[in-house]
DSSP file (Angstrom, degrees, kcal/mol; ACC not computed):
  #  RESIDUE AA STRUCTURE BP1 BP2  ACC     N-H-->O    O-->H-N    N-H-->O    O-->H-N    TCO  KAPPA ALPHA  PHI   PSI    X-CA   Y-CA   Z-CA
    1    1 A M              0   0    0      0, 0.0     2,-0.3     0, 0.0     0, 0.0   0.000 360.0 360.0 360.0 121.9   47.5   23.1   11.4
    2    2 A A        -     0   0    0      1,-0.0     0, 0.0     0, 0.0     0, 0.0  -0.711 360.0-140.1 -92.5 142.1   48.4   19.5   10.4
    3    3 A I        -     0   0    0     -2,-0.3     5,-0.1     2,-0.0    -1,-0.0  -0.893  25.6-115.3-102.7 126.6   48.4   16.8   13.0
    4    4 A P     >  -     0   0    0      0, 0.0     4,-2.3     0, 0.0     3,-0.4  -0.252  24.4-119.5 -59.9 148.7   51.3   14.3   12.7
    5    5 A Y  H  > S+     0   0    0      1,-0.2     4,-2.4     2,-0.2     5,-0.2   0.853 110.7  55.6 -61.6 -38.7   50.1   10.8   11.9
    6    6 A D  H  > S+     0   0    0      1,-0.2     4,-0.9     2,-0.2    -1,-0.2   0.857 112.1  44.2 -68.0 -32.2   51.5    9.2   15.1
    7    7 A L  H  4 S+     0   0    0     -3,-0.4     6,-0.5     2,-0.2    -1,-0.2   0.869 111.9  53.3 -74.5 -35.3   49.5   11.7   17.2
    8    8 A W  H  < S+     0   0    0     -4,-2.3    -2,-0.2     1,-0.2    -1,-0.2   0.865 107.5  50.6 -63.8 -36.9   46.5   11.2   15.1
    9    9 A K  H  < S+     0   0    0     -4,-2.4    -1,-0.2    -5,-0.2    -2,-0.2   0.797  94.7  91.7 -72.2 -28.0   46.6    7.4   15.5
   10   10 A N  S >< S-     0   0    0     -4,-0.9     3,-1.4    -5,-0.2    -3,-0.0  -0.350  89.6-119.5 -65.7 146.6   46.9    8.0   19.3
   11   11 A N  G >  S+     0   0    0      1,-0.3     3,-1.8     2,-0.1     4,-0.3   0.546  99.0  89.9 -67.3  -6.8   43.6    8.0   21.2
   12   12 A K  G 3  S+     0   0    0      1,-0.3     3,-0.3    -5,-0.2    -1,-0.3   0.855  93.7  39.9 -57.3 -33.3   44.3   11.5   22.3
   13   13 A Y  G <> S+     0   0    0     -3,-1.4     4,-2.2    -6,-0.5    -1,-0.3   0.099  80.0 115.2-106.6  23.4   42.5   12.8   19.2
   14   14 A K  H <> S+     0   0    0     -3,-1.8     4,-1.9     1,-0.2    -1,-0.2   0.897  78.8  47.2 -58.8 -42.6   39.7   10.3   19.2
   15   15 A H  H  > S+     0   0    0     -4,-0.3     4,-2.4    -3,-0.3    -1,-0.2   0.867 109.8  53.4 -68.8 -35.2   37.0   12.9   19.8
   16   16 A M  H  > S+     0   0    0      2,-0.2     4,-2.6     1,-0.2    -1,-0.2   0.887 106.9  51.6 -68.6 -35.6   38.5   15.1   17.1
   17   17 A K  H  X S+     0   0    0     -4,-2.2     4,-2.6     2,-0.2    -2,-0.2   0.922 110.8  49.2 -62.2 -43.3   38.3   12.3   14.6
   18   18 A T  H  X S+     0   0    0     -4,-1.9     4,-2.5     2,-0.2    -2,-0.2   0.911 111.9  48.0 -63.2 -43.6   34.6   11.7   15.5
   19   19 A I  H  X S+     0   0    0     -4,-2.4     4,-2.6     2,-0.2    -1,-0.2   0.921 112.4  48.0 -64.5 -45.6   33.8   15.4   15.2
   20   20 A I  H  X S+     0   0    0     -4,-2.6     4,-2.5     2,-0.2    -2,-0.2   0.908 111.9  50.2 -63.5 -40.8   35.6   15.7   11.8
   21   21 A F  H  X S+     0   0    0     -4,-2.6     4,-2.6     2,-0.2    -2,-0.2   0.941 111.8  47.7 -61.8 -47.0   33.8   12.5   10.6
   22   22 A I  H  X S+     0   0    0     -4,-2.5     4,-2.8     1,-0.2    -2,-0.2   0.911 111.7  50.3 -62.4 -42.1   30.4   13.9   11.7
   23   23 A L  H  X S+     0   0    0     -4,-2.6     4,-2.0     2,-0.2    -1,-0.2   0.923 111.4  48.6 -59.4 -44.7   31.1   17.3   10.0
   24   24 A C  H  X S+     0   0    0     -4,-2.5     4,-2.1     1,-0.2    -2,-0.2   0.935 114.0  45.8 -61.1 -46.2   32.1   15.5    6.8
   25   25 A M  H  X S+     0   0    0     -4,-2.6     4,-2.6     1,-0.2    -2,-0.2   0.905 109.7  54.6 -65.2 -41.8   28.9   13.4    6.8
   26   26 A T  H  < S+     0   0    0     -4,-2.8    -1,-0.2     1,-0.2    -2,-0.2   0.871 113.8  41.4 -60.2 -37.8   26.7   16.4    7.7
   27   27 A M  H  X S+     0   0    0     -4,-2.0     4,-1.0    -5,-0.2    -1,-0.2   0.827 116.3  49.0 -80.4 -31.3   28.0   18.3    4.7
   28   28 A A  H  X S+     0   0    0     -4,-2.1     4,-2.5    -5,-0.2     5,-0.2   0.880 103.7  57.5 -77.8 -40.4   28.0   15.3    2.3
   29   29 A V  H  X S+     0   0    0     -4,-2.6     4,-2.6     1,-0.2     5,-0.2   0.946 107.4  44.8 -63.1 -51.2   24.5   14.0    2.9
   30   30 A P  H  > S+     0   0    0      0, 0.0     4,-2.6     0, 0.0    -1,-0.2   0.900 113.8  52.5 -63.8 -34.3   22.5   17.2    2.1
   31   31 A T  H  X S+     0   0    0     -4,-1.0     4,-1.6     2,-0.2    -2,-0.2   0.927 111.1  45.4 -63.4 -43.6   24.6   17.6   -1.1
   32   32 A A  H  X S+     0   0    0     -4,-2.5     4,-1.5     1,-0.2    -1,-0.2   0.900 113.3  50.7 -65.3 -38.6   24.0   14.1   -2.2
   33   33 A Y  H  X S+     0   0    0     -4,-2.6     4,-1.8    -5,-0.2    -2,-0.2   0.913 109.8  48.9 -67.1 -41.9   20.3   14.5   -1.5
   34   34 A T  H  < S+     0   0    0     -4,-2.6    -1,-0.2     1,-0.2    -2,-0.2   0.814 108.7  54.9 -66.8 -29.7   19.9   17.8   -3.4
   35   35 A Q  H  < S+     0   0    0     -4,-1.6     3,-0.2    -5,-0.2    -1,-0.2   0.849 115.3  37.1 -72.6 -33.1   21.7   16.3   -6.4
   36   36 A T  H  < S+     0   0    0     -4,-1.5     2,-0.4     1,-0.2    -2,-0.2   0.695 120.1  46.0 -92.4 -18.5   19.3   13.4   -6.6
   37   37 A N     <  +     0   0    0     -4,-1.8    -1,-0.2    -5,-0.2    -2,-0.1  -0.744  54.6 143.3-129.5  85.4   16.1   15.2   -5.7
   38   38 A S        +     0   0    0     -2,-0.4     2,-0.6    -3,-0.2    -1,-0.1   0.344  39.0 116.0-100.0   6.0   15.7   18.5   -7.5
   39   39 A N        -     0   0    0     -3,-0.1     2,-0.3    25,-0.1    25,-0.0  -0.665  50.5-158.9 -84.0 117.2   11.9   18.1   -8.0
   40   40 A T        -     0   0    0     -2,-0.6    25,-0.7     2,-0.0     2,-0.4  -0.668   4.8-158.7 -92.2 149.5   10.0   20.8   -6.1
   41   41 A K  E     -A   64   0A   0     -2,-0.3     2,-0.5    23,-0.2    23,-0.2  -0.996  10.4-171.4-134.6 131.6    6.4   20.3   -5.2
   42   42 A V  E     -A   63   0A   0     21,-1.7    21,-2.7    -2,-0.4     2,-0.5  -0.988   9.6-171.7-120.6 124.7    3.7   22.8   -4.4
   43   43 A T  E     -A   62   0A   0     -2,-0.5     2,-0.4    19,-0.2    19,-0.2  -0.968   4.2-172.9-120.8 133.7    0.4   21.5   -3.1
   44   44 A V  E     -A   61   0A   0     17,-2.3    17,-2.6    -2,-0.5     2,-0.4  -0.989   3.5-172.3-125.4 126.7   -2.7   23.6   -2.6
   45   45 A N  E     -A   60   0A   0     -2,-0.4     2,-0.4    15,-0.2    15,-0.2  -0.961   3.2-177.6-120.2 138.9   -5.8   22.3   -1.0
   46   46 A Y  E     +A   59   0A   0     13,-2.6    13,-2.9    -2,-0.4     2,-0.4  -1.000   4.6 174.5-134.1 131.9   -9.1   24.1   -0.7
   47   47 A S  E     +A   58   0A   0     -2,-0.4     2,-0.4    11,-0.2    11,-0.2  -0.999   2.0 176.9-141.2 137.9  -12.2   22.8    1.1
   48   48 A S  E     -A   57   0A   0      9,-2.5     9,-2.8    -2,-0.4     2,-0.5  -0.990   9.3-168.9-143.7 130.9  -15.5   24.4    1.7
   49   49 A D  E     -A   56   0A   0     -2,-0.4     2,-0.7     7,-0.2     7,-0.2  -0.985   4.8-164.4-119.0 124.1  -18.7   23.1    3.3
   50   50 A D  E  >> -A   55   0A   0      5,-2.6     4,-2.5    -2,-0.5     5,-0.6  -0.911   1.4-170.0-107.9 106.4  -21.8   25.2    3.1
   51   51 A T  T  45S+     0   0    0     -2,-0.7    -1,-0.1     1,-0.2     5,-0.0   0.799  82.4  58.5 -69.3 -27.2  -24.2   23.8    5.7
   52   52 A D  T  45S+     0   0    0      1,-0.2    -1,-0.2    -3,-0.1    -2,-0.0   0.926 122.1  22.2 -66.7 -44.7  -27.2   25.7    4.4
   53   53 A T  T  45S-     0   0    0     -3,-0.1    -2,-0.2     2,-0.1    -1,-0.2   0.600  99.9-124.2-100.2 -13.3  -27.0   24.3    0.9
   54   54 A G  T  <5 +     0   0    0     -4,-2.5     2,-0.2     1,-0.3    -3,-0.2   0.606  56.9 153.7  80.5  10.2  -25.2   21.1    1.6
   55   55 A Y  E   < -A   50   0A   0     -5,-0.6    -5,-2.6    20,-0.1     2,-0.4  -0.503  24.5-169.7 -74.4 140.1  -22.5   22.0   -1.0
   56   56 A N  E     -A   49   0A   0     -7,-0.2     2,-0.5    -2,-0.2    -7,-0.2  -0.990   2.2-173.2-132.0 122.8  -19.1   20.5   -0.5
   57   57 A I  E     +A   48   0A   0     -9,-2.8    -9,-2.5    -2,-0.4     2,-0.4  -0.976   5.2 176.3-121.9 128.0  -16.1   21.7   -2.6
   58   58 A N  E     +AB  47  73A   0     15,-2.6    15,-2.7    -2,-0.5     2,-0.4  -0.998   0.8 177.3-129.9 129.9  -12.7   20.1   -2.5
   59   59 A I  E     -AB  46  72A   0    -13,-2.9   -13,-2.6    -2,-0.4     2,-0.4  -0.996   2.2-178.8-134.1 128.9   -9.8   21.2   -4.7
   60   60 A S  E     -AB  45  71A   0     11,-3.1    11,-2.6    -2,-0.4     2,-0.4  -0.996   3.4-174.4-129.8 127.9   -6.3   19.7   -4.5
   61   61 A V  E     -AB  44  70A   0    -17,-2.6   -17,-2.3    -2,-0.4     2,-0.5  -0.984   5.9-172.2-124.7 131.8   -3.4   20.9   -6.8
   62   62 A S  E     -AB  43  69A   0      7,-2.7     7,-2.9    -2,-0.4     2,-0.5  -0.993   5.7-177.2-123.4 124.0    0.0   19.4   -7.0
   63   63 A N  E     +AB  42  68A   0    -21,-2.7   -21,-1.7    -2,-0.5     5,-0.2  -0.933  10.5 164.2-127.1 107.5    2.6   21.3   -9.1
   64   64 A T  E     -A   41   0A   0      3,-2.8   -23,-0.2    -2,-0.5    64,-0.1  -0.497  53.8 -91.2-109.5-178.1    6.1   19.8   -9.5
   65   65 A D  S    S+     0   0    0    -25,-0.7   -24,-0.1     1,-0.2     3,-0.1   0.824 124.7  26.3 -62.6 -31.3    8.9   20.5  -11.9
   66   66 A D  S    S+     0   0    0      1,-0.1    62,-1.4    62,-0.1    63,-0.8   0.490 123.9  29.8-115.7  -4.0    7.7   17.9  -14.4
   67   67 A S  E     - C   0 127A   0     60,-0.2    -3,-2.8    61,-0.2     2,-0.4  -0.991  50.3-153.6-153.3 161.2    3.9   17.6  -13.8
   68   68 A Y  E     -BC  63 126A   0     58,-1.9    58,-2.5    -2,-0.3     2,-0.4  -0.999  18.7-177.4-135.4 131.4    0.7   19.5  -12.7
   69   69 A R  E     -BC  62 125A   0     -7,-2.9    -7,-2.7    -2,-0.4     2,-0.4  -0.989   5.6-177.1-132.6 141.6   -2.3   17.7  -11.2
   70   70 A L  E     -BC  61 124A   0     54,-1.8    54,-2.8    -2,-0.4     2,-0.4  -0.995   1.5-178.2-138.3 130.7   -5.6   19.0  -10.1
   71   71 A K  E     +BC  60 123A   0    -11,-2.6   -11,-3.1    -2,-0.4     2,-0.3  -0.994  11.6 172.9-127.2 137.0   -8.4   17.1   -8.5
   72   72 A A  E     -BC  59 122A   0     50,-2.5    50,-2.7    -2,-0.4     2,-0.4  -1.000  19.8-169.0-145.9 142.1  -11.7   18.7   -7.6
   73   73 A S  E     +BC  58 121A   0    -15,-2.7   -15,-2.6    -2,-0.3    48,-0.2  -0.990  26.9 154.3-126.9 142.1  -15.1   17.7   -6.3
   74   74 A F        -     0   0    0     46,-2.2   -17,-0.1    -2,-0.4     5,-0.1  -0.928  51.5 -53.8-156.3 169.3  -17.9   20.2   -6.4
   75   75 A P    >   -     0   0    0      0, 0.0     3,-2.1     0, 0.0    45,-0.2  -0.327  50.1-129.1 -55.6 134.5  -21.7   20.6   -6.6
   76   76 A S  G >  S+     0   0    0      1,-0.3     3,-1.5    43,-0.2     4,-0.3   0.727 102.8  71.2 -61.3 -22.8  -22.9   18.6   -9.6
   77   77 A D  G 3  S+     0   0    0      1,-0.3    -1,-0.3     2,-0.1     4,-0.3   0.612  91.9  60.1 -72.2  -8.5  -24.9   21.6  -10.9
   78   78 A K  G <> S+     0   0    0     -3,-2.1     4,-2.2     1,-0.2    -1,-0.3   0.456  77.6  93.7 -90.1  -2.5  -21.6   23.3  -11.8
   79   79 A T  H <> S+     0   0    0     -3,-1.5     4,-2.8     1,-0.2     5,-0.2   0.896  82.8  50.2 -57.9 -45.4  -20.6   20.5  -14.1
   80   80 A D  H  > S+     0   0    0     -4,-0.3     4,-2.5    -3,-0.2    -1,-0.2   0.888 110.1  50.4 -64.7 -38.6  -22.0   22.2  -17.2
   81   81 A K  H  > S+     0   0    0     -4,-0.3     4,-2.3     2,-0.2    -1,-0.2   0.904 113.1  46.8 -62.3 -41.8  -20.2   25.5  -16.4
   82   82 A V  H  X S+     0   0    0     -4,-2.2     4,-2.6     2,-0.2    -2,-0.2   0.907 110.9  51.7 -66.6 -41.6  -16.9   23.5  -16.0
   83   83 A K  H  X S+     0   0    0     -4,-2.8     4,-2.6    -5,-0.2    -2,-0.2   0.930 110.3  48.4 -61.8 -44.8  -17.5   21.6  -19.2
   84   84 A K  H  X S+     0   0    0     -4,-2.5     4,-1.9     1,-0.2    -1,-0.2   0.929 110.8  51.3 -60.1 -44.8  -18.1   24.8  -21.1
   85   85 A F  H  X S+     0   0    0     -4,-2.3     4,-1.5     1,-0.2    -1,-0.2   0.927 111.5  47.2 -56.8 -47.3  -15.0   26.4  -19.7
   86   86 A L  H  X S+     0   0    0     -4,-2.6     4,-2.1     1,-0.2     3,-0.2   0.900 109.5  52.7 -65.3 -40.2  -12.9   23.3  -20.6
   87   87 A K  H  < S+     0   0    0     -4,-2.6    -1,-0.2     1,-0.2    -2,-0.2   0.858 111.4  47.9 -61.3 -34.6  -14.3   23.3  -24.2
   88   88 A D  H  < S+     0   0    0     -4,-1.9    -1,-0.2    -5,-0.2    -2,-0.2   0.770 121.3  34.4 -76.6 -27.1  -13.3   26.9  -24.5
   89   89 A H  H  < S+     0   0    0     -4,-1.5     2,-0.4    -3,-0.2    -2,-0.2   0.562 100.4  78.7-110.8  -9.8   -9.8   26.5  -23.2
   90   90 A L     <  -     0   0    0     -4,-2.1     4,-0.1    -5,-0.2    49,-0.0  -0.860  55.8-157.6-107.3 137.6   -8.5   23.1  -24.3
   91   91 A D        +     0   0    0     -2,-0.4    -1,-0.1     2,-0.1     3,-0.1   0.791  67.0  94.2 -77.4 -30.1   -7.2   22.3  -27.8
   92   92 A A  S    S-     0   0    0      1,-0.1     2,-0.2    11,-0.1    13,-0.1  -0.278  86.6-102.7 -67.2 148.4   -7.8   18.6  -27.6
   93   93 A K        -     0   0    0     11,-0.3    11,-0.6     1,-0.1     2,-0.3  -0.492  36.3-122.6 -70.9 138.3  -11.1   17.2  -28.9
   94   94 A M  E     -D  103   0A   0     -2,-0.2     2,-0.3     9,-0.1     9,-0.2  -0.649  27.1-169.4 -82.1 136.8  -13.6   16.3  -26.3
   95   95 A T  E     -D  102   0A   0      7,-2.5     7,-2.8    -2,-0.3     2,-0.4  -0.921   7.1-151.9-121.0 153.5  -14.9   12.7  -26.1
   96   96 A K  E     +D  101   0A   0     -2,-0.3     2,-0.3     5,-0.2     5,-0.2  -0.990  18.4 166.9-128.6 132.9  -17.8   11.4  -24.0
   97   97 A S  E >  S-D  100   0A   0      3,-2.4     3,-1.8    -2,-0.4    -2,-0.0  -0.934  70.6 -23.0-146.9 119.0  -18.2    7.9  -22.7
   98   98 A Y  T 3  S-     0   0    0     -2,-0.3     3,-0.1     1,-0.3    -1,-0.0   0.870 127.8 -44.3  48.9  48.5  -20.8    6.8  -20.1
   99   99 A G  T 3  S+     0   0    0      1,-0.2     2,-0.5    19,-0.1    20,-0.4   0.524 115.2 114.8  79.9   4.8  -21.2   10.3  -18.5
  100  100 A T  E <   -D   97   0A   0     -3,-1.8    -3,-2.4    18,-0.1     2,-0.4  -0.937  51.9-155.2-111.1 128.0  -17.5   11.1  -18.5
  101  101 A Y  E     -DE  96 117A   0     16,-3.1    16,-2.7    -2,-0.5     2,-0.4  -0.839  17.8-171.6-100.1 138.5  -16.1   13.8  -20.7
  102  102 A E  E     -DE  95 116A   0     -7,-2.8    -7,-2.5    -2,-0.4     2,-0.4  -0.984  20.3-169.4-135.2 143.0  -12.4   13.5  -21.6
  103  103 A W  E     -DE  94 115A   0     12,-2.3    12,-2.2    -2,-0.4     2,-0.5  -0.984  13.1-178.5-126.2 117.4   -9.8   15.6  -23.3
  104  104 A N  E     - E   0 114A   0    -11,-0.6     2,-0.6    -2,-0.4   -11,-0.3  -0.971   5.8-167.1-120.0 120.2   -6.6   13.8  -24.2
  105  105 A Y  E     - E   0 113A   0      8,-2.7     7,-3.8    -2,-0.5     8,-1.4  -0.928   5.3-158.6-111.6 120.8   -3.8   15.8  -25.8
  106  106 A L  E     - E   0 111A   0     -2,-0.6     2,-0.4     5,-0.2     5,-0.2  -0.829   7.4-173.2 -98.5 135.1   -0.9   14.0  -27.4
  107  107 A A  E >  S- E   0 110A   0      3,-3.1     3,-1.8    -2,-0.4    -2,-0.0  -0.969  76.0 -20.3-128.5 115.3    2.5   15.6  -28.0
  108  108 A N  T 3  S-     0   0    0     -2,-0.4     3,-0.1     1,-0.3    -1,-0.1   0.883 127.9 -52.4  52.5  42.8    5.1   13.6  -29.9
  109  109 A G  T 3  S+     0   0    0      1,-0.3     2,-0.3    21,-0.0    -1,-0.3   0.407 119.9 104.5  78.1  -2.2    3.3   10.5  -29.2
  110  110 A E  E <  S-E  107   0A   0     -3,-1.8    -3,-3.1    20,-0.1     2,-0.6  -0.759  83.9 -95.5-108.9 156.2    3.2   11.1  -25.4
  111  111 A D  E     +E  106   0A   0     -2,-0.3    -5,-0.2    -5,-0.2    19,-0.2  -0.588  37.7 179.8 -72.4 116.8    0.3   12.2  -23.3
  112  112 A G  E     -     0   0A   0     -7,-3.8    15,-2.6    -2,-0.6     2,-0.3   0.903  68.4 -15.0 -82.2 -46.9    0.6   16.0  -23.0
  113  113 A Y  E     -EF 105 126A   0     -8,-1.4    -8,-2.7    13,-0.2     2,-0.4  -0.985  54.5-159.1-155.0 153.6   -2.4   16.3  -20.8
  114  114 A K  E     -EF 104 125A   0     11,-2.6    11,-2.5    -2,-0.3     2,-0.4  -1.000  10.4-176.1-131.1 128.9   -5.5   14.4  -19.7
  115  115 A V  E     -EF 103 124A   0    -12,-2.2   -12,-2.3    -2,-0.4     2,-0.4  -0.997   1.8-173.2-130.1 128.5   -8.6   16.0  -18.3
  116  116 A K  E     -EF 102 123A   0      7,-2.9     7,-2.4    -2,-0.4     2,-0.5  -0.980   0.7-172.2-122.8 133.3  -11.6   13.9  -17.1
  117  117 A L  E     +EF 101 122A   0    -16,-2.7   -16,-3.1    -2,-0.4     2,-0.3  -0.986   9.9 166.3-128.4 121.8  -14.9   15.5  -16.1
  118  118 A K  E >   - F   0 121A   0      3,-2.7     3,-2.1    -2,-0.5     2,-0.6  -0.742  58.6 -61.7-118.2 172.9  -17.7   13.6  -14.4
  119  119 A K  T 3  S-     0   0    0    -20,-0.4   -43,-0.2     1,-0.3   -42,-0.1  -0.412 124.4  -9.6 -60.0 110.1  -20.7   15.0  -12.7
  120  120 A G  T 3  S+     0   0    0     -2,-0.6   -46,-2.2   -44,-0.3     2,-0.3   0.561 121.6  90.8  78.1  10.2  -19.3   17.0   -9.8
  121  121 A K  E <   -CF  73 118A   0     -3,-2.1    -3,-2.7   -48,-0.2     2,-0.4  -1.000  47.5-176.1-140.4 140.4  -15.7   15.7  -10.3
  122  122 A L  E     -CF  72 117A   0    -50,-2.7   -50,-2.5    -2,-0.3     2,-0.4  -0.995   1.4-174.7-135.8 140.6  -12.7   16.9  -12.3
  123  123 A S  E     -CF  71 116A   0     -7,-2.4    -7,-2.9    -2,-0.4     2,-0.4  -0.995   6.2-175.8-136.5 128.0   -9.3   15.3  -12.7
  124  124 A V  E     +CF  70 115A   0    -54,-2.8   -54,-1.8    -2,-0.4     2,-0.4  -0.987   7.7 179.4-128.0 134.5   -6.4   17.0  -14.6
  125  125 A F  E     -CF  69 114A   0    -11,-2.5   -11,-2.6    -2,-0.4     2,-0.4  -0.992   4.2-177.2-133.1 127.5   -2.9   15.7  -15.4
  126  126 A L  E     -CF  68 113A   0    -58,-2.5   -58,-1.9    -2,-0.4     2,-0.9  -0.985  16.5-151.6-127.4 120.3   -0.4   17.7  -17.3
  127  127 A D  E >>  -C   67   0A   0    -15,-2.6     3,-1.1    -2,-0.4     4,-0.8  -0.809   8.4-166.9 -91.1 104.7    3.1   16.3  -18.3
  128  128 A K  T 34 S+     0   0    0    -62,-1.4     3,-0.2    -2,-0.9   -61,-0.2   0.736  84.0  58.1 -65.3 -23.6    5.3   19.4  -18.4
  129  129 A D  T 34 S+     0   0    0    -63,-0.8    -1,-0.3     1,-0.2   -62,-0.1   0.723 104.3  51.6 -78.4 -21.3    8.1   17.5  -20.2
  130  130 A A  T <4 S+     0   0    0     -3,-1.1     2,-0.2   -18,-0.2    -1,-0.2   0.654 108.7  49.1 -92.2 -15.7    5.8   16.6  -23.1
  131  131 A V  S  < S-     0   0    0     -4,-0.8   -24,-0.0    -3,-0.2   -20,-0.0  -0.771  92.6 -86.9-123.6 167.2    4.4   20.0  -24.0
  132  132 A S     >  -     0   0    0     -2,-0.2     4,-2.3     1,-0.1     5,-0.2  -0.272  34.2-117.9 -70.5 156.9    5.9   23.4  -24.7
  133  133 A I  H  > S+     0   0    0      1,-0.2     4,-2.4     2,-0.2     5,-0.2   0.843 115.6  57.6 -62.9 -32.8    6.5   25.9  -21.8
  134  134 A D  H  > S+     0   0    0      2,-0.2     4,-2.3     1,-0.2    -1,-0.2   0.914 107.8  46.0 -64.6 -42.2    4.0   28.3  -23.4
  135  135 A L  H  > S+     0   0    0      2,-0.2     4,-3.0     1,-0.2     5,-0.2   0.901 111.3  52.8 -66.2 -41.4    1.3   25.6  -23.3
  136  136 A V  H  X S+     0   0    0     -4,-2.3     4,-2.6     1,-0.2     5,-0.2   0.943 111.4  45.9 -57.4 -48.4    2.2   24.8  -19.7
  137  137 A E  H  X S+     0   0    0     -4,-2.4     4,-2.1     2,-0.2    -2,-0.2   0.916 114.4  47.9 -62.9 -45.3    1.9   28.4  -18.6
  138  138 A D  H  X S+     0   0    0     -4,-2.3     4,-2.4     1,-0.2    -1,-0.2   0.924 113.8  47.3 -61.8 -45.1   -1.4   28.9  -20.5
  139  139 A L  H  X S+     0   0    0     -4,-3.0     4,-2.9     2,-0.2    -2,-0.2   0.908 110.9  49.5 -65.8 -41.9   -2.9   25.7  -19.1
  140  140 A I  H  X S+     0   0    0     -4,-2.6     4,-1.9    -5,-0.2    -1,-0.2   0.897 111.9  49.8 -65.3 -38.7   -1.9   26.5  -15.5
  141  141 A D  H  X S+     0   0    0     -4,-2.1     4,-2.0    -5,-0.2    -1,-0.2   0.926 112.1  48.4 -60.4 -45.9   -3.4   30.0  -15.9
  142  142 A A  H  X S+     0   0    0     -4,-2.4     4,-2.4     1,-0.2    -2,-0.2   0.903 110.4  50.2 -64.0 -41.8   -6.6   28.5  -17.2
  143  143 A F  H  X S+     0   0    0     -4,-2.9     4,-2.1     2,-0.2    -1,-0.2   0.824 106.9  55.5 -68.1 -30.1   -6.8   25.9  -14.5
  144  144 A D  H  X S+     0   0    0     -4,-1.9     4,-1.7     2,-0.2    -1,-0.2   0.926 110.0  46.1 -61.5 -46.2   -6.3   28.7  -11.9
  145  145 A D  H  X S+     0   0    0     -4,-2.0     4,-2.3     1,-0.2    -2,-0.2   0.896 110.0  54.3 -62.4 -38.7   -9.3   30.5  -13.4
  146  146 A L  H  X S+     0   0    0     -4,-2.4     4,-2.4     1,-0.2    -1,-0.2   0.897 104.3  54.5 -64.0 -39.0  -11.2   27.2  -13.4
  147  147 A R  H  X S+     0   0    0     -4,-2.1     4,-2.4     1,-0.2    -1,-0.2   0.920 108.3  49.7 -57.9 -42.7  -10.5   26.8   -9.7
  148  148 A S  H  X S+     0   0    0     -4,-1.7     4,-2.2     1,-0.2    -2,-0.2   0.912 109.0  52.3 -63.6 -42.3  -12.1   30.2   -9.1
  149  149 A L  H  < S+     0   0    0     -4,-2.3    -1,-0.2     1,-0.2    -2,-0.2   0.893 111.0  46.9 -58.8 -42.2  -15.1   29.2  -11.2
  150  150 A I  H  < S+     0   0    0     -4,-2.4    -2,-0.2     1,-0.2    -1,-0.2   0.906 113.4  48.4 -65.8 -43.8  -15.6   26.1   -9.1
  151  151 A K  H  < S+     0   0    0     -4,-2.4    -2,-0.2    -5,-0.2    -1,-0.2   0.820  94.8  88.8 -66.4 -34.1  -15.2   28.0   -5.8
  152  152 A D     <        0   0    0     -4,-2.2     0, 0.0    -5,-0.2     0, 0.0  -0.358 360.0 360.0 -69.1 143.9  -17.6   30.8   -6.7
  153  153 A N              0   0    0     -2,-0.1    -1,-0.1     0, 0.0    -4,-0.1   0.492 360.0 360.0 -77.9 360.0  -21.3   30.4   -5.9
């Protein structure tokens, strides 16, 4: 049903104009937002305190469309197990500087991934846009296994 212009201009339909305007804005704003922000983010946090041994484990994972990040703190006596695991699963050459072990993988001149391991601390950054999807899947699977290794006593 079309409303004639002279009736529309009349204040009789003032509320209808407001309702139509609000409906249009309600539909336009989510559409504009989804078009500019298509990046999904999954965050997983794990924390454990063992009062008998004094161990404290914290693991935080952020997985978005274009990157994967993992930060962990764990008992320092697990550092050698974590280092061995990383040496077995990462292609990049390990370097050591002042007690910090690093693996830096370059893909087409860009950082594909960076892994830093200090005594009781781990930091991982993976740029999903810089490496192949197969490598992304392999690394995320490996980092899931690594999380289990850190959590296990």
